[in-house]
N, C-alpha and C positions, 0 to 999 in steps of 0.2 A: 549390746554393753555388756563387757563381763562384769562381775562380782567382786574382781579387785577392782577396776577400773569405780565398780558405783562404791564401794567401800573409801577409795581414794578421794573421790568428791564430795561425800559428806563428810568425810575427817576435817576438811578446809574449814566445817562450820563447829566446829569441836575444839580443832587444836588451836592453841594458843601461841603467838609471837612475841617476844620480852612481857610474857605474863600479865598482857593485857589485854591485846589486839586478837582478834580469832584469825585463824591464814586465811580465811574468805576477803576481810578487809585490810589485810596486811597486804596480800596480792593485787590490789588495786587500787591502791594508794602509790602512785609511784609518779615521775615528772623527768623531764631531761635534767639534767647537773650541768655542771660544769670542772667539777673534779675529779679525781679518781674516788674520791669515797664514795660519790654519787654512782659512777661503774660500776663501785663491787656490790650499793644495793639494788641496782638494777641486775647487775648479773645472776644475784642470791634469790631474787625474786622467778627471772627466765629460768634458773638452773632446778627452782623448783617445779617450775610448771613442765619442764621440759622432761622429768622424772617421771611424770605421770603416763602412763600404757596407754594415751589416746590417739587414735588416728585417725588418718586427715578425711577419710573417706564417711566420718561418724557424722558429718554434716551433709553428707554426698544428698543429692535431692532436695532438701530444704530449703526454700526459699529465703531469698537474700531478706527481703521487708521480717521476714519472720527471725532470721538469726539475730538482725539489727534490736526487735523487739524484744529478743531473750536477752538481750544485751545490757538494754535499758535498764529492763527488770531487775537484773543481777547489780547493776550498777546503784539501783535506788534503793534495794533492801540492803539491811543487815544482817549478820546472822541468825538473829533472833526470828526477824521477818521471816529469813528464808527457810526458819524449821517449821512455821503454820502454813508453808505451799504444800500443797500434796505432793510426793516421792516423784511421780514420773515426772512432773512440771521445774521442780527442784532441780533432779538431777537434770534436765535439758539445759537449762537456764545453767546450770554450774558448769556442762560440759562446754557450753556456746562462750560465757566467759574466760572459760579457760583459753582456748580455742585463739578468741580475742586481743585476749590480755598476751598471749604469748606474740603476737604480732606486735601490736601497739608497744610492749616492751622493748623489741625486736629494735622498732623505727626510734625510740628515745634513745637506747641505748646507742643507736649510728649518731644520732644528735650529739648526746654527750661524746662521744667521742671527737666528730668536728670542733664543735668547742674546744676540746682539750689542745687538741693540734691547731688550732687558731688561735690561741692562748700561746704556745709555744711557740709558734710559727713568729707570731708577733713580739714577743720576747729576744726571742733570737733576730730578730728584724732588729730591733732598737739593738743591741750589741752588735751587732754589727755593723750598722750606722754610727756608731760611738767612734768603734772598733777604727774605720775608714775616714772619720773627721781627725782622728790622733793621727792617723797617718798623714791625712795632709798638710796637719799641722807641720808636723816635724818635716817632711817633704820641703813645704814652703822658708822654715826656718835653715835646714839643708842648703837648701839651695839661693836663697838671702848671704847666710856664710861665706860661699864659692863665688858670687857676687861682689861681696865686700872682700875677699882674697884677690880677687882675678884684677880686682878692679888698681891696685896698691900697686903693678907694676907701670901703670899706665900714670897715673899720679907722679910716680916717679919720674915720668919722663914727663912730666908739663913742666911750661917754662917757671907754675908757680913756684916749683920745688926745685929747679935748677941752683939756687943762690943760696939755698940752705946745704943742699949736697959740694956746694964748692967748698964751704965754710966749714963741713963734717960737724958730727954730732959730739957733743961734749956732756960730760956726765958728773956735776960738782958735786955729787951727795955719795961717788963713789969710795971713799974711806968710812962712809959712817955704816955701810951694809954691814949685817951681820948677817952667819949663816944658822 
C-alpha cells in the first residue's frame, strides 16, 4: 500500500460530510432507494470510493473469512473507535471496507435502478391501459352509431313504416322556426 492510499484511507476517519458525519460513517450508511435522489446519493458514494487508488490485487491471498471479519469490524466501529485501533489493522479494515462497499454500492445502485424502471413501466402500463380502454369505448360508440344508421333504411322498408311513408311527413311548426 503506497503513502497516497494510506493517507486517503486515514482521511476517511477525519473528513466530515454535511459537517456532522465522518466520511467513514457516511460511506457505510446506504441502502437501495426508489427514486433518482437515492440513486444520486449512491452514485456520490460510489464515485468517492472509486477515486481511491485501490487495486484489486491488494486483497489477493487474504482468506475470505479474514476479509469478512475485517469488514464486520469496520461496520461495527465509528471513526473514534477506529482511531484507537493500531494503524496497520486500521488500514487493513479500511481497505477491506472500501472494496466491500464498492461491491455493495454497485448492487444497491442496480436494485435502485430496477425499482425506478419498474415504477416507470407500471406507470406507462397504467397509462396505456387507460388509453386502450378509452379507444375501446370510442370504437364501441362509433360501431353502435353505424349500426343505428344502417338500421334506418331497414326500418324504412319495414311494414310498420309503410303507412307513414304513404301519408308523408308534415311539420306544422314550419312557420315558427327562426334562424
